[in-house]
C-alpha positions, 0 to 999 in steps of 0.5 A: 450460521456464517456471518457476513457483514455488509459494508457501510462507508465511514469517513475515517482519516484526513491524511497529513497532506490535507488533500480531499481524497474523499475516500471513505473507509468501509466499516462492517455493519449488518446482517447475516444474510448480506454479502461481504463487500470488499475488493477481493474475490470471495475466496480471498475474503476471510470469513468470521467464525460462526456466531449465532445470529438471531432475527431480532439482531438482523432486523435491528442491524437492517433498521440501523442501516436504513436510518443511517442512509436516511440520516436519522440515526438519532432514532436507533440508540435506544433500540440498540441499547435495549438489545444489548441489555437483553442480550449481553452475551452477543458480541455483534450487539456490542459491536453495533453499539460501538458503530452507533457511538461512532457515528455520534462521535462518542468515541470513548463509549465506542471504544467501551463497546468494541472492547466488550465485543472483543471480550466475547469474540476476540477474533472479530476483526472489524471490532479491532479495526473500528477500535483503531478508527475510534482512537484515531478519531478521538485524537482529532476531537479531543486534545487530551487524547492526542498522546503517542500512546493512543497512536500506539494502541491504534496501531496495535489494534489495526495490526490485530485486525489484519492479522485476523483477516489479512485478505481484507483491504478495508482493514489494511487501510485503517492500519495504513491510516494509523501508521501514517499518523504515527509517522511510520510511513514505511508501514503505511506504505507496506499496508497500502501495497497489500491493498493494491494487490488485493484491489489493483484497480482502486484509484484511491489505493494508488493515491494513498500508496503514492502519498505514503511512498512520498512521505517515506522518501520515495518520490520516484516510485510515488510519481508512478503510483500517482500516474497509475491512479490517473490511468485507472481513473476511467469510465471503464473502471468501477473503482475509479473516483466520481470524475476524472477531475476529482482524481486530478485534484487529489493527484496534481499537488502530490505529483508536483511535490514528488517531482519537486523533491526528485529534482532537489535530490538531483541537485545533491547528485550534481555535487557528487558528480562534480567531485567525481570529475575532480577525481576527489573519490573519497569526498564523492563517496562520502557525500553520495553515501550521506545522500543515500541515507537521506533518500533511501527510496531514490534508486538513482541516488543508491546507484550513485552511491554504489558507483562512488564506493567502488571508485573510492574503496573497491568495495564490490560487496558494498556496492552490490548491496546498494545496487540490489537495494536500488533494483528492489526499489525500482526493478526497471532501473537500467543504470543500476542493473548495468552497474550490478553487472559490472560489480558482479563481474568484478566479484567473479574475478576476485573469487577466481584470483582467490580460488574461492568457491564459485556460485552454483549458477555462474554469472552470465555477463551477456544475460545481465546486460540483456536484462538491463536492456529490457529493463531500459525499454520497459522504463522508457514506456513507463515515461511514455505513459505520462503523455499517452496513458491509455496504450494497452500494448504499453501497459502490457509490456510494462506488466510483463517486464515487472513479472519477468524480473520477479515482481508480479506485485508491481506488474498486476496494476498495469495488467489490470489497467490494460484489461480494463481498456481491452476487456475482450482480450482473453489472452490478456485476461488469462495473463492477468489471472496468472500474475494476480495469483503470483502477486497475492502470494507475496502478501505478508504480514509486517513483522510487528503483526506476526 
């Protein structure tokens, strides 16, 4: 029998922003006949291996679920213990005992139960994930458990869960939470980016991604993700928060901080431009490169660093690397694209002067500048969305631009939002599914999970 878990909500993490996001993490519970409720299509939901599931266990799990919904979990622990004693070889019994211990905030007992489940079924992804959740929860309730080693173990457990079932966003949310608490905001953002691909309409996922990007030093992109969360939080979206006001309560302080940090970074750029106007190019390059190291997720700063590098050192290769990084961060950054056109032209002239081998595809300056113009048009629409967030044609053009520049992962949420606003447009829905397939193909495991 192929086991399907029903999802019960479990309050796992209050991220360091201390905002009441009210997004609860799904944890697996129950019976063999229940549907796996995740935010992806069944084809993407990784099935667990076949386990023998008895009618007795199904009744026990269903009973626990029922008592949980009624707020009467105290009546079930004895029954679960009796089942585990009678069936010590059943990993699902140990797993259910761990879930029950989590609900009672007995995290050491929960870890023992999840460990017993994994001893019998090493590929039980939910047991790995809930081990991570138990470790994170224990840090908040027991000062002795607040060691860095606990965070390391939580990250390893969450990564194992994702490696087993990479198509389940609930497991990646736990991975993101562990990375967030460990200060590994890059991994937290990467995990949430995968969640957004798997569930592009999830308001809470976009808020969490915006938070991780903000913490990782990418306030410009954080603003866009938070604005997407606001756009998606509509009555037409089944994955919206309960009320639009609830979304605003979560988004507004994050948006304010992101804009403030962006403005502060602009102050550093003003100092760099002052040096450039004075033709103090070496000092300008040093200041810009230092600023770029402090703000690796700001495409404008990376662009200015590239320009000053060219002015000071005539280093086209180094400038190109910075500009490519800026475009990777923001494919619609028009200034970075225009600057890269100029740098590529210089590189081609240098190769011609040195009789060096030319690339297989010759550089096309005109096409490069046309691409920059297209990116600028889409970026202007992105800015306009802040004041008029429900313009379907704008959302669609922005999605098309991201997809054209090889980023279907960035295109998908905008096309999804457009389809929510105009569900009757069959052409739009077909386009959405094509882009979704390309976007999902980009999901990769972080290097530490391989």
